[in-house]
C-alpha positions, 0 to 999 in steps of 0.5 A: 515518496508515497506512502500507504498505511493500513487503517486495519493493523498500521502496516506502512507500505512504501512505493520506494520499498514495495512488497515482492508482488507489487514491485511495479506499482508506482507513485503515480500509479497508485495501488491496484484495485486487487491490493492487499494489506501484506500483514493482515490481509484488509482490502484496498478500501482499508488502505489509505496514502500518507500525505508527506 
């Protein structure tokens, strides 16, 4: 299960439980280019994949 963390605010995003607007994200596809942190609005460049 892929997880991502926003380096700006610490919000953790999981592809298992995505935000409603990102329900089609899969572990292999990764985050779309237009992805923004649902909590603080930071751009995708501030989002980092958490390796498990």
